C-alpha positions as CSV (number, residue, x, y, z in Angstrom):
1,X,33.8,-62.7,-12.0
2,X,32.7,-60.0,-14.3
3,X,29.5,-59.5,-12.3
4,X,31.6,-59.2,-9.1
5,X,33.8,-56.5,-10.6
6,X,30.7,-54.6,-11.9
7,X,29.1,-54.7,-8.4
8,X,32.3,-53.3,-6.8
9,X,32.5,-50.5,-9.4
10,X,28.9,-49.5,-8.8
11,X,29.5,-49.4,-5.0
12,X,32.5,-47.2,-5.4
13,X,30.6,-44.8,-7.7
14,X,27.8,-44.6,-5.2
15,X,30.2,-43.7,-2.4
16,X,31.9,-41.0,-4.4
17,X,28.6,-39.3,-5.5
18,X,27.6,-36.5,-3.2
19,X,24.1,-36.7,-1.7
20,X,21.5,-33.9,-1.5
21,X,18.8,-33.8,1.1
22,X,15.3,-32.5,0.3
23,X,14.7,-28.9,1.5
24,X,13.2,-28.8,5.0
25,X,13.3,-32.5,5.7
26,X,10.9,-35.3,4.8
27,X,7.8,-33.8,6.5
28,X,7.8,-30.3,4.9
29,X,6.7,-31.2,1.3
30,X,10.0,-29.9,0.0
31,X,9.7,-26.4,1.5
32,X,12.0,-24.7,4.0
33,X,10.7,-24.5,7.5
34,X,9.1,-21.4,8.9
35,X,12.2,-20.9,11.1
36,X,14.4,-20.7,8.1
37,X,12.1,-18.3,6.3
38,X,11.8,-15.9,9.1
39,X,14.3,-13.5,7.6
40,X,13.2,-14.0,4.1
41,X,11.0,-11.8,1.9
42,X,9.5,-12.0,-1.6
43,X,10.6,-9.9,-4.5
44,X,8.3,-9.4,-7.5
45,X,8.9,-7.7,-10.9
46,X,6.0,-6.3,-12.9
47,X,5.7,-5.8,-16.7
48,X,2.7,-4.2,-18.4
49,X,1.9,-1.8,-21.3
50,X,3.6,1.6,-20.9
51,X,5.1,0.8,-17.6
52,X,6.9,-1.5,-15.2
53,X,7.6,-1.9,-11.5
54,X,8.7,-4.0,-8.6
55,X,7.9,-4.7,-5.0
56,X,9.2,-6.4,-1.8
57,X,6.9,-7.9,0.8
58,X,7.1,-10.2,3.8
59,X,4.1,-11.8,5.6
60,X,5.7,-10.8,8.9
61,X,6.7,-7.2,7.9
62,X,5.2,-4.2,9.7
63,X,2.7,-2.2,7.7
64,X,4.2,1.0,9.2
65,X,7.7,2.1,10.0
66,X,9.0,2.9,13.5
67,X,11.3,5.8,14.6
68,X,14.2,5.5,17.0
69,X,11.9,5.5,20.0
70,X,9.9,2.6,18.6
71,X,6.9,4.9,18.0
72,X,4.8,4.0,14.9
73,X,5.2,6.6,12.1
74,X,3.5,6.6,8.7
75,X,6.1,6.3,5.9
76,X,4.9,6.7,2.3
77,X,7.8,4.6,1.1
78,X,6.7,1.6,3.1
79,X,9.3,-0.4,5.1
80,X,12.4,-2.3,4.2
81,X,10.4,-5.5,3.6
82,X,7.2,-3.8,2.5
83,X,7.5,-1.4,-0.4
84,X,6.5,-0.9,-4.0
85,X,7.6,1.3,-6.9
86,X,5.7,1.6,-10.2
87,X,6.3,3.7,-13.4
88,X,3.4,4.3,-15.7
89,X,2.9,6.8,-18.6
90,X,5.5,9.2,-17.3
91,X,4.5,9.1,-13.6
92,X,6.3,7.2,-10.8
93,X,4.3,5.8,-7.8
94,X,5.7,4.7,-4.5
95,X,4.0,2.9,-1.7
96,X,3.4,-0.3,0.2
97,X,3.1,-4.0,-0.8
98,X,1.3,-6.4,1.6
99,X,1.3,-10.1,0.7
100,X,1.4,-13.7,1.9
101,X,1.9,-17.2,0.5
102,X,0.5,-20.7,0.8
103,X,3.4,-23.0,0.1
104,X,1.3,-26.1,0.4
105,X,-1.1,-24.8,-2.3
106,X,1.9,-23.3,-4.1
107,X,0.4,-19.8,-4.4
108,X,1.6,-16.3,-3.7
109,X,-0.6,-13.2,-3.5
110,X,0.0,-9.5,-2.8
111,X,-2.0,-6.2,-2.6
112,X,-0.4,-2.9,-3.7
113,X,-1.1,0.8,-2.9
114,X,0.9,3.8,-3.9
115,X,0.8,7.5,-4.7
116,X,2.6,9.9,-7.1
117,X,3.5,12.3,-4.2
118,X,5.6,11.3,-1.2
119,X,7.5,13.1,1.5
120,X,9.3,12.1,4.7
121,X,9.1,14.1,7.9
122,X,11.9,13.8,10.5
123,X,11.5,15.3,14.0
124,X,14.5,16.6,15.8
125,X,14.7,18.0,19.3
126,X,17.3,20.4,20.6
127,X,17.8,21.4,24.3
128,X,18.0,25.1,24.9
129,X,20.8,26.7,26.9
130,X,20.3,28.8,30.0
131,X,21.3,32.4,30.5
132,X,24.6,31.3,32.1
133,X,25.5,29.0,29.2
134,X,24.7,25.7,30.9
135,X,22.1,23.3,29.4
136,X,18.7,23.7,31.0
137,X,16.9,20.4,31.6
138,X,13.3,20.1,30.5
139,X,13.5,22.9,27.9
140,X,13.6,21.7,24.3
141,X,12.6,22.8,20.8
142,X,11.2,20.3,18.4
143,X,11.7,20.9,14.7
144,X,10.2,19.0,11.8
145,X,12.3,18.5,8.7
146,X,10.4,17.5,5.5
147,X,12.1,16.1,2.5
148,X,10.5,15.3,-0.8
149,X,10.8,11.7,-1.8
150,X,8.6,11.7,-4.9
151,X,6.7,14.5,-6.7
152,X,4.7,14.8,-9.9
153,X,2.2,17.6,-9.1
154,X,-0.6,15.2,-10.0
155,X,-1.7,13.4,-6.8
156,X,-2.5,10.2,-8.7
157,X,-3.1,6.9,-6.8
158,X,-2.5,3.4,-7.9
159,X,-4.0,0.2,-6.4
160,X,-3.2,-3.3,-7.5
161,X,-3.3,-7.0,-6.7
162,X,-1.7,-10.1,-8.1
163,X,-1.7,-13.9,-7.7
164,X,1.1,-16.1,-8.6
165,X,1.9,-19.8,-8.7
166,X,5.1,-21.3,-7.3
167,X,6.8,-22.9,-10.2
168,X,10.1,-23.8,-8.5
169,X,11.1,-24.7,-4.9
170,X,14.8,-25.5,-5.2
171,X,17.5,-24.3,-5.2
172,X,15.4,-21.1,-4.9
173,X,11.6,-20.6,-4.6
174,X,10.3,-18.8,-7.7
175,X,6.8,-17.8,-8.8
176,X,4.9,-16.5,-11.8
177,X,1.5,-14.9,-12.1
178,X,-0.8,-12.1,-13.3
179,X,-2.5,-9.1,-11.7
180,X,-4.3,-5.9,-12.2
181,X,-3.4,-2.2,-11.6
182,X,-6.0,0.6,-11.2
183,X,-4.7,4.1,-11.7
184,X,-7.0,6.7,-10.2
185,X,-7.1,10.4,-11.0
186,X,-8.2,13.1,-8.4
187,X,-10.4,14.6,-11.1
188,X,-12.6,11.4,-11.3
189,X,-16.3,11.4,-10.5
190,X,-15.6,10.3,-7.0
191,X,-13.6,13.5,-6.3
192,X,-16.3,15.7,-7.9
193,X,-18.9,14.0,-5.8
194,X,-16.9,14.6,-2.6
195,X,-16.6,18.3,-3.4
196,X,-20.3,18.5,-4.1
197,X,-21.1,16.8,-0.8
198,X,-18.8,19.3,1.0
199,X,-20.3,22.3,-0.8
200,X,-23.9,21.3,-0.2
201,X,-23.2,20.5,3.5
202,X,-21.8,24.0,3.9
203,X,-24.9,25.4,2.2
204,X,-27.3,23.6,4.5
205,X,-25.3,24.7,7.6
206,X,-25.4,28.3,6.3
207,X,-29.2,28.0,5.9
208,X,-29.7,26.7,9.4
209,X,-27.4,29.4,10.8
210,X,-29.2,32.2,8.9
211,X,-32.6,31.0,10.2
212,X,-31.3,30.7,13.8
213,X,-30.0,34.3,13.6
214,X,-33.2,35.7,12.0
215,X,-34.8,38.3,14.2
216,X,-38.4,37.4,13.7
217,X,-39.5,39.1,17.0
218,X,-43.2,39.4,17.7
219,X,-44.1,39.7,14.0
220,X,-43.6,36.0,13.4
221,X,-42.9,35.4,9.7
222,X,-43.4,31.7,8.9
223,X,-42.0,32.2,5.4
224,X,-38.5,32.4,6.9
225,X,-38.8,28.8,8.0
226,X,-40.8,27.6,5.0
227,X,-38.3,29.0,2.5
228,X,-35.4,27.5,4.5
229,X,-37.1,24.1,4.5
230,X,-37.7,24.2,0.8
231,X,-34.0,25.3,0.2
232,X,-32.7,22.4,2.3
233,X,-35.0,19.9,0.6
234,X,-33.8,21.1,-2.8
235,X,-30.2,20.7,-1.7
236,X,-30.8,17.2,-0.4
237,X,-32.6,16.2,-3.6
238,X,-29.7,17.3,-5.7
239,X,-27.2,15.2,-3.7
240,X,-28.0,11.6,-4.7
241,X,-27.2,12.0,-8.5
242,X,-23.9,13.6,-7.6
243,X,-22.9,11.1,-5.1
244,X,-23.4,8.2,-7.4
245,X,-20.0,8.9,-8.8
246,X,-18.4,8.1,-5.4
247,X,-19.6,4.5,-5.5
248,X,-17.2,1.6,-5.8
249,X,-18.5,0.6,-9.3
250,X,-18.2,4.1,-10.6
251,X,-14.7,4.5,-9.2
252,X,-13.7,1.2,-10.8
253,X,-15.2,2.2,-14.2
254,X,-13.3,5.6,-14.0
255,X,-9.9,4.0,-13.3
256,X,-7.2,3.3,-15.9
257,X,-6.9,-0.5,-15.6
258,X,-3.7,-2.4,-16.7
259,X,-3.1,-6.1,-16.7
260,X,0.4,-7.0,-15.6
261,X,2.6,-10.1,-15.7
262,X,4.5,-10.9,-12.5
263,X,7.7,-12.9,-11.9
264,X,9.4,-13.2,-8.5
265,X,11.3,-15.2,-6.0
266,X,12.0,-15.7,-2.3
267,X,15.2,-14.1,-1.1
268,X,17.1,-13.4,2.2
269,X,18.5,-10.2,3.6
């Protein structure tokens, strides 16, 4: 009799207990289906020495924004689901975040790019009025309004990347990871090499133009061409050592590198 009462009590407890289904059904490895995640995006927070930051990204987000006429327009602030903000040593950077995830492998990765200067330009068109006061069709004036979004007068650039591991899938997908940020200064060796290349290119073009305009006439003077050839060869010989600063390795060595810790989660609009 005691065993019968115990069985009845256990059955009543099982009926009263609410049941929870696995996320996405039995064939999704515990993850929400792609249809459910269509309007979702990832949010990540960064922490590192002398700075912090955050980003939003979605694998289906556009890399550029669109105006009211559905025309692509470059936006330094990124899009609603594709943006990044970083503060480091007194300078704020704003830009884009492009990432993706592999839920089966439980990984999340993202690439970052930003600048310390940003402005937005809005085009507005106004229709001109005719002499008699009526609106004339086909006549319009386009004005561009520029507003400053971010300014530091430094023109610094930051690039970064991070990889995270999904540590929780329910009730909310969460991830943790590490990454690296590379802060680049316009006074680096790469910029100096670019200026050198531009200067020497102008010098060589000037030599070619001067020789072409030389009035050698019947008294041909080969020294004009010989001296010009030696000058061009000297300029070309001086270029390779200067341009080594523009290589990828030299740029990486000249960057201010910071290792960051990343925490984030999947959220909906």
